KOLNU-102489 format. One record per residue: residue in one letter; chain; z, x, y of N, C-alpha, C, O in turn. Coordinates in steps of 0.1 Angstrom, whole numbers. Layout:
N
- a;A;Z;X;Y;Z;X;Y;Z;X;Y;Z;X;Y
...
//
This chain:
155
- m;A;-169;-52;66;-158;-46;56;-147;-52;51;-139;-57;57
- s;A;-148;-52;40;-138;-60;31;-124;-55;34;-122;-45;40
- t;A;-115;-63;28;-103;-61;30;-95;-56;18;-96;-62;7
- l;A;-88;-44;19;-83;-39;7;-73;-46;0;-65;-53;6
- p;A;-73;-42;-13;-61;-54;-19;-45;-49;-16;-43;-37;-15
- t;A;-38;-56;-14;-26;-53;-12;-15;-62;-19;-19;-74;-20
- p;A;-3;-59;-23;-1;-43;-25;-11;-37;-37;-17;-43;-46
- y;A;-11;-28;-35;-22;-18;-44;-9;-6;-52;1;-1;-48
- t;A;-16;-3;-64;-12;8;-73;-21;19;-74;-29;17;-83
- y;A;-22;29;-67;-31;41;-76;-26;47;-83;-15;51;-81
- r;A;-31;49;-95;-28;52;-108;-30;67;-112;-40;72;-108
- l;A;-23;75;-120;-25;86;-123;-39;90;-130;-44;82;-138
- a;A;-46;102;-126;-60;103;-131;-60;107;-147;-51;112;-153
- p;A;-72;103;-151;-71;103;-165;-70;119;-172;-63;122;-182
- t;A;-77;127;-167;-75;141;-165;-61;146;-164;-57;152;-174
- l;A;-56;144;-158;-42;148;-155;-33;143;-167;-26;151;-172
- a;A;-34;129;-171;-25;123;-179;-30;131;-193;-22;130;-202
- a;A;-43;137;-197;-43;143;-205;-38;159;-206;-35;164;-216
- r;A;-37;164;-193;-32;175;-195;-17;172;-194;-10;182;-195
- l;A;-12;162;-194;5;160;-195;7;157;-210;19;158;-214
- v;A;-4;152;-219;-2;149;-234;-3;159;-241;1;159;-252
- g;A;-10;168;-236;-12;181;-245;-1;191;-249;1;196;-260
- p;A;6;193;-239;19;202;-242;25;191;-252;25;196;-264
- a;A;29;178;-251;33;172;-260;29;167;-272;35;160;-280
- l;A;17;173;-273;15;174;-287;15;189;-295;15;191;-307
- v;A;16;197;-287;21;211;-290;39;211;-296;45;216;-305
- l;A;41;202;-286;58;202;-290;59;193;-303;69;195;-311
- l;A;51;184;-307;50;176;-317;49;185;-332;56;184;-342
- a;A;37;197;-328;34;202;-340;44;216;-342;41;224;-350
- v;A;53;217;-333;60;229;-336;74;223;-340;82;230;-346
- l;A;76;209;-337;89;201;-346;84;200;-360;90;204;-370
- v;A;75;195;-360;67;190;-375;68;204;-383;73;203;-394
- l;A;64;218;-379;68;229;-384;83;230;-387;88;231;-398
- g;A;90;231;-378;103;232;-381;107;224;-390;114;229;-399
- l;A;103;208;-390;111;204;-401;109;203;-413;117;200;-422
- t;A;91;207;-414;88;209;-427;95;224;-433;93;227;-445
- a;A;102;232;-425;109;245;-429;124;237;-437;129;240;-448
- l;A;126;228;-426;140;223;-430;139;215;-443;148;218;-452
- v;A;131;207;-445;128;200;-457;126;211;-472;132;210;-483
- a;A;120;219;-468;118;232;-480;129;237;-481;132;239;-493
- a;A;139;241;-473;149;249;-472;158;245;-480;163;251;-489
- a;A;160;232;-477;172;222;-478;168;214;-492;175;205;-497
- d;A;157;216;-496;150;207;-508;152;195;-506;156;188;-516
- l;A;150;190;-495;149;176;-491;138;165;-491;127;168;-487
- s;A;138;153;-495;126;145;-498;114;148;-488;115;149;-476
- p;A;101;150;-494;89;150;-484;90;139;-475;86;141;-463
- d;A;95;124;-479;92;116;-472;101;119;-458;99;112;-448
- l;A;107;126;-456;117;127;-443;105;137;-432;102;136;-420
- l;A;101;145;-442;85;151;-434;77;140;-426;76;139;-414
- v;A;73;134;-433;63;122;-429;68;112;-420;61;106;-411
- l;A;78;109;-423;87;100;-415;90;105;-397;89;99;-387
- g;A;95;118;-399;93;123;-387;80;126;-381;78;122;-370
- a;A;72;131;-388;53;132;-381;49;118;-374;42;116;-364
- a;A;54;107;-383;50;95;-379;58;88;-364;53;82;-355
- l;A;70;92;-365;75;90;-354;72;97;-340;71;92;-328
- g;A;71;110;-343;65;122;-334;52;117;-330;49;119;-318
- l;A;45;113;-337;30;108;-332;29;94;-327;20;90;-320
- l;A;41;86;-331;41;75;-322;47;78;-304;44;70;-296
- a;A;53;85;-303;60;91;-290;46;95;-285;41;87;-278
- v;A;42;105;-288;28;111;-280;23;100;-279;24;96;-267
- l;A;16;92;-287;8;80;-284;13;71;-272;5;66;-264
- g;A;26;69;-271;34;61;-264;34;65;-250;33;58;-240
- l;A;36;78;-250;37;90;-237;19;88;-229;17;87;-217
- g;A;9;88;-238;-4;85;-235;-4;72;-228;-6;70;-216
- w;A;-1;64;-237;-5;51;-229;6;47;-222;4;35;-218
- w;A;18;53;-217;25;48;-205;18;56;-192;19;52;-180
- l;A;11;69;-196;8;78;-186;-5;67;-181;-8;62;-170
- r;A;-10;65;-188;-26;57;-184;-26;44;-180;-35;40;-173
- t;A;-16;37;-183;-16;25;-177;0;17;-171;2;6;-167
- r;A;9;27;-171;22;24;-165;25;33;-151;30;28;-140
- a;A;21;48;-153;25;56;-144;16;55;-133;4;52;-133
- w;A;27;58;-122;18;56;-110;21;69;-101;30;76;-104
- v;A;13;71;-92;13;81;-82;17;76;-67;24;83;-60
- l;A;12;66;-64;10;62;-51;11;45;-50;1;40;-55
- r;A;20;38;-44;18;24;-41;19;21;-28;26;27;-21
- v;A;10;11;-24;6;9;-8;13;-5;-9;17;-9;-20
- d;A;14;-12;4;15;-26;7;14;-27;24;15;-17;32
- e;A;12;-42;28;11;-42;40;21;-32;51;17;-26;62
- d;A;35;-32;44;45;-23;53;43;-9;52;44;-3;62
- g;A;39;-3;41;43;13;42;37;18;25;28;13;19
- y;A;44;29;22;39;33;10;51;40;3;61;42;8
- a;A;47;42;-10;57;49;-21;52;58;-29;42;56;-35
- v;A;58;70;-29;50;80;-38;57;81;-51;69;78;-51
- g;A;50;85;-62;55;86;-74;50;96;-85;38;95;-87
- l;A;56;103;-90;49;112;-101;45;128;-95;41;138;-101
- v;A;49;127;-80;43;138;-72;54;150;-68;59;150;-57
- r;A;59;158;-77;67;166;-72;63;175;-55;52;178;-52
- g;A;74;175;-50;68;183;-38;62;175;-28;56;180;-18
- a;A;62;163;-29;51;153;-19;58;152;-3;53;148;8
- g;A;71;157;-4;76;155;10;85;143;9;92;140;-1
- t;A;83;137;20;88;123;21;81;115;12;69;116;12
- r;A;88;107;2;85;98;-8;84;85;-6;78;79;-15
- r;A;89;79;4;85;65;13;86;63;28;95;66;35
- a;A;74;56;32;77;54;49;69;41;50;61;37;41
- r;A;71;34;63;66;24;66;50;30;77;49;40;83
- w;A;43;21;75;31;27;81;33;29;97;27;38;103
- t;A;41;23;104;45;24;116;50;38;119;50;43;130
- d;A;55;42;109;63;59;111;53;70;109;56;82;110
- v;A;41;62;107;27;77;105;24;78;118;23;69;126
- a;A;24;93;120;19;94;135;5;100;132;-3;99;140
- q;A;2;105;123;-14;112;122;-13;114;104;-3;116;97
- a;A;-29;112;100;-35;112;87;-42;123;88;-49;125;98
- a;A;-41;134;76;-54;143;76;-54;149;63;-45;149;56
- t;A;-66;154;61;-66;159;46;-64;176;49;-68;182;60
- a;A;-58;183;36;-53;199;36;-55;203;21;-55;195;12
- s;A;-57;215;20;-59;221;5;-49;231;7;-52;242;11
- p;A;-37;229;6;-25;239;3;-28;242;-13;-32;234;-21
- r;A;-27;256;-14;-32;264;-23;-40;257;-32;-37;253;-43
- g;A;-52;256;-25;-67;251;-30;-66;239;-37;-76;235;-43
- i;A;-55;230;-37;-54;218;-40;-61;204;-27;-54;199;-18
- p;A;-71;203;-29;-72;187;-21;-63;178;-19;-60;170;-28
- c;A;-58;178;-8;-45;169;-6;-49;158;6;-58;161;14
- f;A;-42;148;9;-40;138;23;-28;141;26;-19;143;18
- v;A;-26;140;35;-11;144;42;-11;132;51;-21;130;57
- l;A;-1;125;53;6;118;63;15;124;70;24;129;63
- h;A;15;126;83;25;131;95;31;123;99;25;114;104
- l;A;46;122;97;57;113;100;58;116;116;55;127;121
- k;A;63;104;122;70;106;137;82;116;138;85;120;149
- d;A;88;119;127;101;121;125;98;137;125;107;144;130
- g;A;88;142;121;81;157;119;83;161;106;84;173;103
- t;A;86;148;95;82;155;84;66;146;77;58;139;82
- a;A;66;151;64;51;144;60;55;140;45;66;140;39
- t;A;40;137;40;39;130;26;28;139;24;18;138;32
- t;A;28;148;13;12;149;9;14;148;-6;23;151;-14
- i;A;-2;139;-7;-6;136;-16;-18;142;-25;-29;144;-19
- p;A;-18;146;-38;-29;158;-41;-38;146;-45;-34;137;-53
- v;A;-51;144;-39;-58;135;-44;-66;134;-58;-73;125;-62
- q;A;-64;146;-66;-68;152;-79;-59;143;-89;-65;140;-100
- a;A;-46;138;-86;-39;132;-95;-43;118;-93;-35;111;-99
- l;A;-52;110;-87;-54;97;-85;-69;95;-92;-80;101;-91
- a;A;-63;86;-99;-75;80;-105;-85;71;-94;-86;59;-95
- v;A;-90;77;-86;-102;73;-75;-106;82;-69;-100;93;-68
- d;A;-120;80;-63;-124;92;-57;-118;95;-46;-110;88;-40
- r;A;-122;108;-42;-115;114;-29;-119;109;-17;-112;106;-8
- e;A;-135;109;-15;-136;103;0;-134;87;0;-131;81;10
- d;A;-135;80;-13;-129;66;-13;-114;63;-8;-110;53;-2
- f;A;-107;75;-13;-95;70;-11;-88;74;5;-78;69;10
- v;A;-96;84;9;-88;90;21;-96;78;31;-91;76;43
- r;A;-107;69;28;-115;57;37;-103;47;32;-102;40;42
- e;A;-94;44;24;-89;34;22;-76;39;27;-69;30;33
- m;A;-73;48;26;-61;50;31;-59;52;50;-48;52;56
- q;A;-73;54;54;-72;54;69;-74;38;76;-72;34;88
- r;A;-79;30;66;-79;15;65;-67;10;68;-64;6;80
- r;A;-59;11;55;-46;8;55;-37;12;66;-30;3;71
- l;A;-38;27;71;-28;31;79;-34;21;95;-26;18;103
- a;A;-43;19;95;-47;12;111;-43;-4;108;-37;-10;116
- a;A;-47;-9;96;-41;-21;95;-25;-22;97;-20;-32;102
- g;A;-17;-10;93;-4;-14;91;4;-10;104;15;-14;106
- q;A;-5;0;115;0;0;125;-2;-12;136;7;-14;145
- k;A;-13;-18;134;-14;-32;145;-1;-36;146;7;-36;137
- l;A;0;-41;159;11;-51;158;10;-63;157;2;-68;165
- r;A;16;-71;150;19;-86;144;26;-92;157;36;-88;163
- p;A;17;-104;160;25;-113;169;37;-119;165;38;-120;153
- l;A;44;-123;171;58;-128;169;56;-141;167;47;-147;173
- s;A;63;-146;160;63;-159;153;73;-168;159;75;-179;154
//
């Protein structure tokens, strides 16, 4: 069994990124419509409309780029993990030694990986939000958890 890359960042799934960019495009269309009405009503230069649309499009493209290349859902290292971009994840950061049990669950029909902590709290990670195969992710997390909970010799 090969070792897993550590530290590692699990990125946002492309389908979820696209679902987040969609409303931004709709908002841009509404803003361009409003700007068009403003330009027509106030007899402003049409260049203002082109500039506004171009800036809005750049903002939407920037959002898409950030979601695909910079936004992250989960970061893991030898000591523990941190969760980002997931509302309702529970405990957002913990050490592997604080994890009592790992399990899968499907709250509201959403497949999740749940890390139950020794203090009674939990971290819930929806695996559909990750740009990784569900089964591969569960195996990787189980291996990371086992490696993180091993006692390290004192030096």
